[in-house]
N, C-alpha and C positions, 0 to 999 in steps of 0.2 A: 565537507557535504555527508550525513545520513541519510541513509535509502531503510524504507520499511516495505514488505513486500505482504500485502493482505489479499487471503487467498480465502475465495467463499465457493463453498459448495451449490448454490443455490441462484446467484447474483443472476440476469440475464444476457444473454450473449447475441439479444438482438435489442433495438430499438421503440423495435414494437410490441417489445413483452412487458415494457417498463408502462404501469399502471400507475391512476391517481395515488392508490395506495400503493406505498413501497415496502411494508409489511410484506404484504400481500406477492410484491414484484420479485419475487425472490430475494427477499432480505434486503433491497437494495438501500433500507434505512441504514442498516451499520457500514455498510461504503461510505454513505454519506459523510456519518459521523465520524468515520474514519478519514474521511480527508479534511476534514475541519481539524480534526485532535492534531492531522499530522502538518499542516499548514497555516492555521488561523494563530494568533498574537491579539494581544488587547490593541486594538488600533493600527495591527500594522500584520505584515504579512513573513512568512520566516521566506530567507534566502537559501538557506543552508538543506532545504528535505526536496529527495526526493522520493516519490511515491509509487509503487508498483499495487493494480487492481489484478488480480488474476480470476473470472470468471468465470464458471461450470457450471453453470446452469443453461436451462437450452435457450432456444433451437440448436443453437451450433457451435458448442466448448469444442477447445477452450479458449478465452480469448483475452489478452493482454493488452491492458490500460497504461501509459505511462505518462504521470502526470510531475512536469519539474516548471511550474509557472513562471511566464513571461515577467518581472515587475516592472522594468524599463521600458520607457517608450509611449508613444499614443495610443492609446486605445482605441481599437478596430482593426489599427494598420500592426503594431506590433508585438502587441499584446492584448487579450482579452479581458474582460473584468468578469472576478471571480467572485460570487459573493455566497455565503450559507445558502441565502435563497435558491439560486441555479445551479445549483450543483449537479441534482437529478438531470436537470436540458441539460447541461453540458456532458455529463456520460452519456444521456440517451442519444446524443447526436454524433458524439463518438464513436457508437453502438451501429449508425444508422450507415457512418461514413467509411467501416471498413470494405476494404476492398481486397478480396482474395489477394494471396500470395504476395502481397507489398506490409512494410511496416510501414503505416502515413503519417505524416504529421496533420491532426484535423485542425487545430489551433496551435498559434506557437509554444512549443512546449508540452503537447500534447499530444502523443503517441497512441496509435494500436495497429495487433496485428495479432496471428493466432500464432499463438506458441503455448506450450503445455507449461506447466509448473516446476518440473524436477527439470526439463533444457531449459529455463530460467537461473534457475540456481545453481546448475554445474556450470555453463556461462559464467557467471559472475566469480563463482572460487576458481577457476580455471583463470580469470584474470590476479589470483592473488588475495582476493579480498575476502575480509573477515566477515563471518556469517554466523551468525545467534539466531535463534529458534527459540521461540516461548515454550516452557514446558514447568509445567508447576512442580516437578522433579528436578527441575534443573538449579543451575548453582546463582545462589543472589546475585540479580548484578550489582551490587554494592560493593562485592568483592572481586570482580571481572576485571582481569587488562583488557582495557579496550584502547584496540588502536584508532589512528584517523581514517575516519570515511567508514562506516562500521553498517553493518547489514541487520535488519530484526526484520523474522520472519515472525506473521500473526494471525492464528487460524480465523475463519467466523466463527457464531456461535455451536455447531456442531463441533469446534475443531479441527485437527489436520485428519487427513484418513489415514488410517493404520500403513498401510501400506506405503502412499509417499513419507509418511516419516522415518521408516525403518531405514530407506534408501535416504536420508537424509543425513544417517550418523555420520559419516566419513566425511561430511562434508562442512557440516555447523556443529556450534557448541551449545547444549540447552544451555538456558538461563531463567529463571525465575523472579519478578517483582513483586514476590510474597506468597503467603500460606492462601489467600482468599484470591477468589476469582473473580476479575472486572471486566468490564465490558472488551471491545476489542478498542472500541476510541478511548473507554479510559487508558488501558494500558501503552498506547502511543503516546498520550498527554505526559503517563509517568516514565516514560523512555525516554523523552525529550528533554522532561527536566531534568534528571542524569545523565544524559547527554550534555545538555547548559551549563549545570554547576560543576563540571569535571573540564569544560573549554573555559567558563570563568573563574576556575581556581578557586572556587568556595565548596568543593565536596570534600 
């Protein structure tokens, strides 16, 4: 299992803030593309990925959306059908169904709660998890020793806030996918490919 944590400074934290123009809705389009890159393969969905979306936009930050889609069972009972076209609707409903003081499962494998970025990272670190944070000055991903079940932190179009990033230094290892800057979703795709190759023994 690999995990991705996508942090957005602007993504909305209420369903009512999600409009038809997703770019104007706190750049929710970036989060949606990240969901696609995390889970979708050609003609199938990944079973080995969990995605955390940390939204800190208006009006009620922060919100932590945890996605680990269930792929087995009856659609509408044991699982939901996730497609590229309905991701914004799924996120919108998750935000609408948030209930204060709870970590709530909105669909099978889709959870929402009010929890901050650093709190989530510290919890994962306390479990002994290996956590990487994307940094253009970090070690090249191709030379990094990677344990099973790695976690990767990726920022939005503005990157991670400086204050939060400084607090990550003792919790995470900075890594890079190269000298060029990629979209968040492209970065996730590259990381997925790197981990796939290691698991398949083709690296």
